C-alpha positions as CSV (number, residue, x, y, z in Angstrom):
1,X,33.8,-114.4,167.5
2,X,34.1,-114.6,171.3
3,X,35.6,-117.5,173.1
4,X,34.8,-118.0,176.8
5,X,36.8,-120.6,178.8
6,X,34.8,-121.2,181.9
7,X,37.1,-121.1,185.0
8,X,35.3,-122.9,187.8
9,X,36.7,-125.6,190.2
10,X,33.7,-127.9,189.8
11,X,34.1,-127.8,186.0
12,X,37.8,-128.6,186.3
13,X,37.0,-131.4,188.7
14,X,34.5,-133.1,186.4
15,X,36.6,-132.5,183.4
16,X,39.6,-134.3,185.0
17,X,37.5,-137.4,185.5
18,X,36.2,-137.2,181.9
19,X,39.8,-137.1,180.7
20,X,40.8,-140.2,182.6
21,X,41.0,-143.2,180.3
22,X,39.9,-145.4,183.3
23,X,36.5,-143.7,183.5
24,X,33.8,-146.1,182.3
25,X,31.0,-145.2,179.9
26,X,28.2,-144.8,182.4
27,X,30.3,-142.5,184.6
28,X,31.6,-140.6,181.5
29,X,28.0,-140.1,180.3
30,X,26.8,-138.8,183.7
31,X,29.7,-136.4,184.2
32,X,29.3,-135.1,180.7
33,X,25.7,-134.4,181.4
34,X,26.5,-132.5,184.6
35,X,29.3,-130.6,182.9
36,X,27.1,-129.4,180.1
37,X,24.6,-128.0,182.6
38,X,27.3,-126.0,184.3
39,X,28.6,-124.7,180.9
40,X,25.0,-124.0,179.8
41,X,24.6,-121.7,182.8
42,X,27.4,-119.5,181.5
43,X,26.3,-119.9,177.8
44,X,22.8,-118.6,178.5
45,X,23.8,-115.4,180.3
46,X,22.5,-113.4,177.3
47,X,19.5,-115.5,176.5
48,X,16.7,-113.1,175.4
49,X,13.9,-112.4,177.9
50,X,10.8,-110.2,178.1
51,X,9.1,-108.6,181.0
52,X,6.1,-110.3,182.6
53,X,3.7,-109.1,185.3
54,X,2.9,-111.6,188.0
55,X,1.4,-111.7,191.5
56,X,3.3,-113.4,194.3
57,X,1.5,-114.5,197.5
58,X,2.4,-111.1,198.9
59,X,2.2,-108.5,196.1
60,X,2.2,-107.8,192.4
61,X,5.7,-107.6,190.7
62,X,7.4,-107.7,187.4
63,X,9.7,-110.5,186.4
64,X,11.1,-111.9,183.1
65,X,10.4,-114.9,180.9
66,X,12.1,-116.3,177.9
67,X,11.3,-114.2,174.9
68,X,9.7,-115.4,171.7
69,X,10.7,-117.0,169.5
70,X,12.1,-119.6,171.8
71,X,15.8,-120.5,171.8
72,X,16.7,-123.4,169.6
73,X,19.1,-126.1,170.8
74,X,21.0,-128.0,168.1
75,X,23.1,-131.0,169.0
76,X,25.4,-132.2,166.3
77,X,25.0,-135.9,165.8
78,X,26.0,-138.2,167.2
79,X,28.2,-137.1,170.1
80,X,26.2,-133.9,170.6
81,X,23.2,-136.0,171.7
82,X,25.2,-136.9,174.8
83,X,25.0,-133.2,175.8
84,X,21.3,-132.6,175.1
85,X,19.8,-133.7,178.5
86,X,22.3,-131.5,180.4
87,X,21.3,-128.5,178.3
88,X,17.6,-129.1,178.4
89,X,17.7,-129.5,182.2
90,X,18.6,-125.8,182.3
91,X,16.5,-124.7,179.3
92,X,13.5,-127.0,179.3
93,X,11.2,-124.8,177.2
94,X,13.7,-124.4,174.3
95,X,13.0,-126.2,171.0
96,X,15.3,-128.8,169.7
97,X,16.6,-129.3,166.2
98,X,19.2,-131.9,164.9
99,X,22.1,-131.6,162.6
100,X,24.0,-134.6,161.4
101,X,27.5,-133.9,160.3
102,X,30.4,-136.2,159.7
103,X,34.1,-135.5,159.4
104,X,36.2,-137.2,156.7
105,X,39.1,-138.6,158.7
106,X,41.5,-138.1,155.7
107,X,40.6,-134.6,154.7
108,X,39.2,-133.5,158.1
109,X,36.4,-131.7,156.2
110,X,32.8,-131.9,157.4
111,X,29.7,-132.7,155.4
112,X,26.0,-132.7,156.3
113,X,24.1,-136.0,156.1
114,X,20.9,-135.2,158.0
115,X,19.0,-132.3,159.4
116,X,15.8,-131.7,161.3
117,X,15.5,-127.9,161.7
118,X,12.9,-125.2,160.9
119,X,13.3,-123.8,157.4
120,X,13.3,-120.2,158.7
121,X,15.4,-119.4,161.8
122,X,15.0,-115.6,161.5
123,X,15.3,-114.0,164.9
124,X,16.3,-117.2,166.6
125,X,19.1,-117.6,169.2
126,X,20.7,-121.0,168.6
127,X,22.8,-123.1,171.0
128,X,24.9,-125.7,169.2
129,X,26.1,-128.7,171.2
130,X,29.4,-130.3,170.0
131,X,31.7,-131.9,172.5
132,X,35.0,-131.4,170.8
133,X,36.1,-128.2,168.9
134,X,39.1,-129.9,167.3
135,X,39.8,-128.9,163.6
136,X,36.8,-126.6,163.7
137,X,35.5,-127.8,160.3
138,X,32.3,-129.4,161.7
139,X,31.4,-126.5,163.9
140,X,32.1,-123.9,161.2
141,X,29.9,-125.8,158.7
142,X,27.1,-126.1,161.3
143,X,27.2,-122.4,162.1
144,X,27.2,-121.5,158.3
145,X,24.2,-123.8,158.0
146,X,22.3,-122.0,160.8
147,X,23.2,-118.6,159.5
148,X,22.0,-119.4,156.0
149,X,18.6,-120.2,157.6
150,X,18.4,-116.9,159.4
151,X,19.8,-117.5,162.9
152,X,21.0,-114.2,164.3
153,X,22.8,-115.2,167.4
154,X,24.8,-118.5,167.9
155,X,26.5,-119.9,170.9
156,X,28.4,-123.2,170.7
157,X,29.0,-125.3,173.9
158,X,32.0,-127.6,173.7
159,X,33.5,-129.7,176.4
160,X,37.0,-129.0,175.0
161,X,38.6,-126.8,172.4
162,X,41.9,-126.6,170.6
163,X,43.6,-123.4,169.4
164,X,43.7,-124.7,165.8
165,X,40.0,-125.1,165.8
166,X,39.3,-121.7,167.2
167,X,41.7,-120.1,164.7
168,X,39.9,-121.9,161.8
169,X,36.5,-120.7,163.1
170,X,37.9,-117.1,163.1
171,X,39.0,-117.5,159.5
172,X,35.9,-119.4,158.2
173,X,33.4,-117.1,159.9
174,X,35.2,-113.8,159.1
175,X,32.4,-112.8,156.7
176,X,29.5,-113.9,159.0
177,X,27.7,-110.9,160.3
178,X,26.1,-112.7,163.3
179,X,27.4,-112.8,166.9
180,X,29.1,-116.2,167.6
181,X,30.3,-117.3,171.0
182,X,32.2,-120.4,172.0
183,X,31.8,-121.6,175.6
184,X,34.2,-124.4,176.6
185,X,35.5,-126.1,179.8
186,X,39.1,-125.9,178.6
187,X,41.4,-124.7,175.8
188,X,43.8,-127.6,175.3
189,X,47.4,-127.6,174.0
190,X,47.1,-128.6,170.4
191,X,45.9,-131.2,167.8
192,X,47.9,-134.3,167.0
193,X,48.6,-135.5,163.4
194,X,45.2,-137.3,163.4
195,X,43.2,-134.2,164.3
196,X,42.6,-135.2,167.9
197,X,42.8,-132.8,170.8
198,X,45.9,-133.2,173.0
199,X,45.7,-134.0,175.9
200,X,42.0,-134.2,175.2
201,X,39.8,-137.0,176.3
202,X,39.7,-139.3,173.3
203,X,36.7,-139.8,171.0
204,X,33.8,-138.3,172.8
205,X,31.2,-140.3,170.8
206,X,32.9,-143.6,171.5
207,X,33.2,-142.8,175.2
208,X,29.6,-141.8,175.4
209,X,28.1,-144.6,173.4
210,X,30.8,-147.2,172.7
211,X,32.6,-147.9,169.5
212,X,29.8,-149.8,167.9
213,X,28.2,-146.5,166.8
214,X,31.3,-145.2,165.1
215,X,31.0,-143.9,161.5
């Protein structure tokens, strides 16, 4: 597994405002959207392309286009939905699947409650959207799910990550023979006793949508 913490002043600037408890929901949602697009730029550096011949107004040339099968973007419900527009702005021709996973707040284990994905993901590059890589249980379960369906290259985009979550991914995915990359805006200090990232930014789902949608 490869972890890439994107070091860019614009990313750090937007992340600082996201962290601020005084940032209201509309501003949080807009900045999360912008931040995801910046992270997606880094995350798609190795997206698969194929050569294509075109003619410019001046002369014939050869360029590239996204290869088939198209990349699959998979937001993890519900908070991952807040990252979808930012990702699709950069990769508008990708297909989108959905994976609903919930974390038991006592055991911190993740379980799947809904999915809308192709049955066969053979040969597909998948981009998983999950705002917070905290304990790592949800993301590990999601990656296992995609690998079981045949995905052969997985990149997860997270706003924040914790060392404990990355360590768990390394352990849980040790037997997975598929390239896995984590792209994040920051590696924070630790998890607290409730499994929240410190200093973090709070509950990403609540800050995107309000507490009415909490599980």
